[in-house]
C-alpha positions in Angstrom: -12.4 16.5 -26.2 -9.4 17.4 -27.8 -8.0 16.7 -31.6 -6.0 13.9 -31.1 -2.7 15.8 -31.7 -2.7 17.0 -28.3 -1.9 14.1 -26.5 0.7 15.2 -23.3 -2.4 16.9 -22.2 -5.0 14.8 -22.8 -2.6 11.9 -21.2 -2.1 13.2 -18.2 -6.2 14.5 -17.7 -7.5 10.6 -18.7 -5.0 9.1 -16.4 -5.6 11.4 -13.3 -9.3 11.2 -13.8 -9.4 7.1 -15.0 -7.3 6.9 -11.5 -9.4 8.7 -9.2 -12.4 8.8 -11.0 -14.7 8.1 -7.7 -12.7 10.8 -5.8 -13.3 13.2 -8.7 -17.3 12.7 -8.7 -16.9 13.1 -4.8 -15.3 16.4 -4.6 -16.7 17.8 -7.9 -19.9 16.4 -8.4 -21.4 15.7 -5.3 -24.8 15.2 -6.0 -23.9 12.8 -8.7 -21.7 10.4 -6.2 -24.8 10.6 -3.9 -26.6 8.2 -6.5 -23.5 6.6 -8.2 -23.1 3.1 -7.0 -19.2 3.4 -6.9 -18.6 -0.5 -6.9 -20.4 -0.4 -10.7 -17.8 2.0 -12.7 -16.9 0.2 -16.0 -14.9 2.4 -18.2 -15.6 2.0 -21.8 -14.2 1.9 -24.7 -13.1 5.5 -26.6 -14.9 6.4 -29.2 -13.6 7.9 -32.2 -15.4 10.9 -34.0 -14.8 12.8 -37.7 -15.6 16.5 -37.7 -15.8 17.2 -41.2 -16.6 20.5 -40.9 -13.7 21.4 -39.1 -11.4 18.6 -40.6 -10.3 16.9 -37.1 -10.3 13.7 -35.4 -11.7 13.4 -32.2 -11.7 10.6 -29.0 -13.8 10.8 -26.4 -12.2 11.3 -23.3 -14.0 9.4 -20.3 -17.5 7.3 -20.7 -18.1 5.4 -17.5 -20.9 3.1 -17.3 -22.3 3.0 -13.9 -25.3 2.1 -11.5 -27.8 3.9 -9.6 -27.1 3.4 -5.9 -29.9 0.5 -4.9 -31.0 -0.1 -8.1 -30.7 -2.4 -11.3 -31.0 0.8 -13.4 -27.6 1.9 -15.3 -26.5 5.5 -16.5 -23.4 7.0 -18.5 -21.2 9.8 -17.2 -19.4 11.7 -20.4 -16.4 13.8 -18.9 -14.8 16.1 -21.6 -11.3 17.8 -21.0 -11.5 20.9 -22.8 -7.8 22.7 -22.5 -8.6 25.6 -25.1 -11.0 27.6 -25.5 -13.6 27.1 -28.5 -16.7 29.0 -29.7 -18.2 25.9 -31.0 -17.4 23.2 -28.3 -21.3 23.4 -26.8 -22.5 22.4 -30.3 -20.0 19.6 -30.8 -20.5 18.9 -26.7 -24.4 18.1 -27.8 -23.2 16.1 -30.9 -21.3 13.6 -28.6 -23.9 13.3 -26.2 -26.3 12.5 -28.4 -24.3 9.7 -30.3 -23.6 7.8 -27.0 -27.1 8.1 -26.0 -28.4 6.8 -29.3 -25.7 4.4 -29.5 -26.1 2.7 -25.4 -29.8 3.7 -25.2 -28.9 5.2 -21.5 -29.5 8.7 -20.0 -26.3 10.3 -20.1 -25.1 12.3 -17.5 -22.5 15.4 -19.9 -19.7 16.9 -17.8 -17.3 19.3 -19.1 -14.1 20.4 -17.4 -12.7 23.4 -18.9 -8.8 23.7 -17.9 -7.3 26.2 -19.2 -5.8 28.9 -17.4 -7.3 31.8 -19.5 -10.0 33.1 -19.8 -11.2 33.3 -16.4 -14.6 34.4 -17.6 -17.9 32.0 -17.3 -17.4 29.5 -20.0 -21.0 28.1 -21.2 -23.0 25.3 -20.2 -25.5 25.1 -22.7 -26.4 24.4 -26.5 -29.2 25.8 -27.9 -31.5 25.5 -31.2 -34.7 28.0 -31.3 -36.6 30.3 -33.9 -38.7 33.3 -32.5 -41.2 32.2 -30.0 -39.9 28.7 -29.9 -36.8 26.7 -28.4 -36.6 23.4 -30.4 -34.0 22.0 -27.9 -32.3 23.6 -25.0 -29.2 20.9 -24.2 -27.3 21.5 -20.8 -24.1 20.2 -19.3 -22.6 20.3 -16.0 -19.5 22.5 -16.4 -16.5 22.5 -14.0 -14.5 25.5 -14.9 -10.8 24.8 -12.7 -9.7 28.8 -13.2 -12.7 30.3 -11.5 -12.6 27.5 -8.6 -11.0 29.0 -5.0 -7.9 26.3 -3.8 -8.3 27.2 -0.5 -12.2 25.5 -0.7 -10.1 22.2 -1.8 -7.4 22.0 1.2 -9.4 20.3 4.2 -10.5 17.6 2.0 -8.5 14.7 1.5 -9.3 13.5 -1.6 -6.6 12.9 -4.5 -8.2 14.2 -7.4 -8.7 17.8 -5.8 -5.4 17.7 -4.4 -4.0 17.3 -8.2 -6.5 19.8 -9.6 -5.7 22.5 -7.2 -2.8 22.9 -9.6 -5.1 24.4 -12.4 -7.3 26.4 -10.2 -7.1 30.3 -9.5 -3.9 31.0 -8.1 -2.5 34.5 -7.5 1.2 35.2 -8.4 1.9 35.3 -4.1 0.6 32.2 -3.6 2.3 29.7 -6.3 4.8 28.3 -4.1 2.6 27.7 -1.1 -0.5 26.0 -3.4 2.4 23.8 -4.3 3.7 23.0 -0.6 0.3 22.7 0.2 -0.5 20.0 -2.5 2.6 17.5 -1.6 2.0 17.9 1.8 -1.7 16.6 0.9 -0.2 13.8 -1.0 2.0 12.9 1.8 -1.1 12.2 4.1 -3.2 10.9 1.9 -1.2 7.0 2.0 -1.7 5.8 -1.1 0.8 3.6 -2.9 4.3 5.2 -4.7 2.5 5.1 -8.2 -0.4 6.9 -7.2 1.5 9.2 -5.5 3.8 9.6 -8.4 1.0 10.2 -10.3 -0.5 13.1 -8.3 2.8 14.6 -8.1 3.9 14.7 -11.3 0.7 16.8 -12.3 1.1 18.7 -9.8 4.5 19.5 -11.1 3.3 19.7 -14.6 0.8 22.1 -14.0 2.4 24.0 -11.1 6.0 24.8 -12.6 8.0 27.1 -10.1 10.4 29.6 -11.8 14.4 29.8 -10.7 13.1 32.9 -8.2 10.1 30.8 -6.8 11.8 27.8 -6.0 14.2 29.2 -3.0 11.2 29.9 -1.6 9.9 26.6 -1.9 13.1 25.1 -0.4 13.0 27.2 2.4 9.4 26.6 3.1 10.0 23.0 3.0 12.7 23.0 5.2 11.1 24.7 8.1 8.7 21.4 8.4 9.0 18.7 10.6 11.3 16.1 9.6 9.4 13.1 9.2 7.0 15.4 6.7 9.8 17.2 5.0 11.5 13.7 3.9 8.0 12.3 2.3 8.2 15.4 0.4 11.5 15.1 -0.7 10.8 11.8 -1.4 7.6 13.0 -4.1 9.1 15.9 -5.5 13.3 17.3 -5.6 14.6 14.1 -6.1 13.6 13.4 -8.8 10.7 15.9 -10.4 12.5 18.8 -10.0 16.1 17.2 -11.2 14.2 16.1 -14.5 12.7 19.4 -15.0 16.5 20.9 -14.9 18.4 18.1 -16.8 15.2 16.4 -19.1 12.7 14.2 -18.6 15.0 11.0 -19.6 16.5 11.9 -16.6 13.4 12.1 -14.8 12.0 8.9 -15.7 15.3 6.8 -14.7 15.1 8.6 -11.0 11.3 7.0 -10.7 12.3 3.9 -12.0 15.6 3.8 -9.7 14.0 5.1 -6.5 10.7 2.6 -6.6 12.4 -0.2 -8.3 14.9 0.1 -5.3 11.8 -0.1 -2.7 10.7 -2.7 -4.6 13.8 -5.0 -6.1 16.7 -3.9 -4.1 19.5 -2.3 -5.2 20.4 -2.4 -8.8 23.5 -4.0 -10.0 26.3 -2.7 -12.5 23.9 -4.4 -15.6 20.8 -3.0 -14.7 22.0 1.0 -14.6 23.9 0.5 -17.7 21.0 -0.7 -19.6 18.4 2.2 -17.6 21.4 4.9 -18.7 21.4 3.5 -22.3 17.5 4.0 -22.6 15.7 6.8 -24.6 12.7 8.4 -23.1 10.1 6.1 -24.9 11.6 2.7 -23.3 11.8 4.7 -20.2 8.3 5.5 -19.9 7.3 2.0 -20.7 9.6 1.0 -18.1 7.8 3.1 -15.2 4.4 2.0 -16.6 5.5 -2.0 -15.6 7.3 -1.1 -12.0 4.0 -2.2 -10.4 3.5 -5.4 -12.4 6.5 -7.2 -11.9 8.7 -8.7 -9.3 12.3 -8.2 -9.9 14.9 -6.2 -12.0 15.2 -9.2 -14.5 11.4 -9.0 -15.3 11.7 -5.4 -15.6 14.1 -5.2 -18.3 13.4 -8.2 -19.9 11.5 -8.0 -23.8 
């Protein structure tokens, strides 16, 4: 759970985990996946909390209601993404756990996804209130610390959530090009619809940006792949993601709209292209979100 000012990071993680929630549980919480009924998953409305002592407002990241396999009993999964190390976070986690437990009167399974790059030392998974010779409460939460996980351990998993989050795992400098290449190869084999494929590719691009020195090595490795596989990966990345990095986010968003829109509605006419060129970034982001909900260029651009 982050202050509501860090919108971009929170949005990326929340969109990924919401879209691929059961995949996330299968990859990182396999013991929970064994008793969670995937057909019962329900995302609850976000909760807003005010921390008077810190002077900040917080929104719950992800609260999921689900049923135990083969039972009528429900439980909550509270998943919090923590993008910066904070010494008081375990106490906050306990506070949020207690509030959800009280509000819904259901057992709550608390999970924190530590997603920052540094530090790499093991992060806490408990909050304790204790006196001499008497422990009043020892609260535990499940910890997934990405920068301590080995990306190689997830290469063999055809799992979209794991593929995306590999970009935030422990990666040495010499492996950065290889990891990005392997992530995109995995995406190409998952056989997802274009929107979901681009969601994962965009996540990988956002958190594993190659330097100008690394890019030629990536392109060389890409060039020696089989033609069909290479074409799929180029569709996922170079045509709009890498160009978007070089010339601005707006051009990248236009590339997404033109490519996916052409596949769905056919070639755009001059009027459509003129409208897209004139649109600013917020407008383009709205159009990207609507791409899979409409049936024509005219419907997409209608206000």
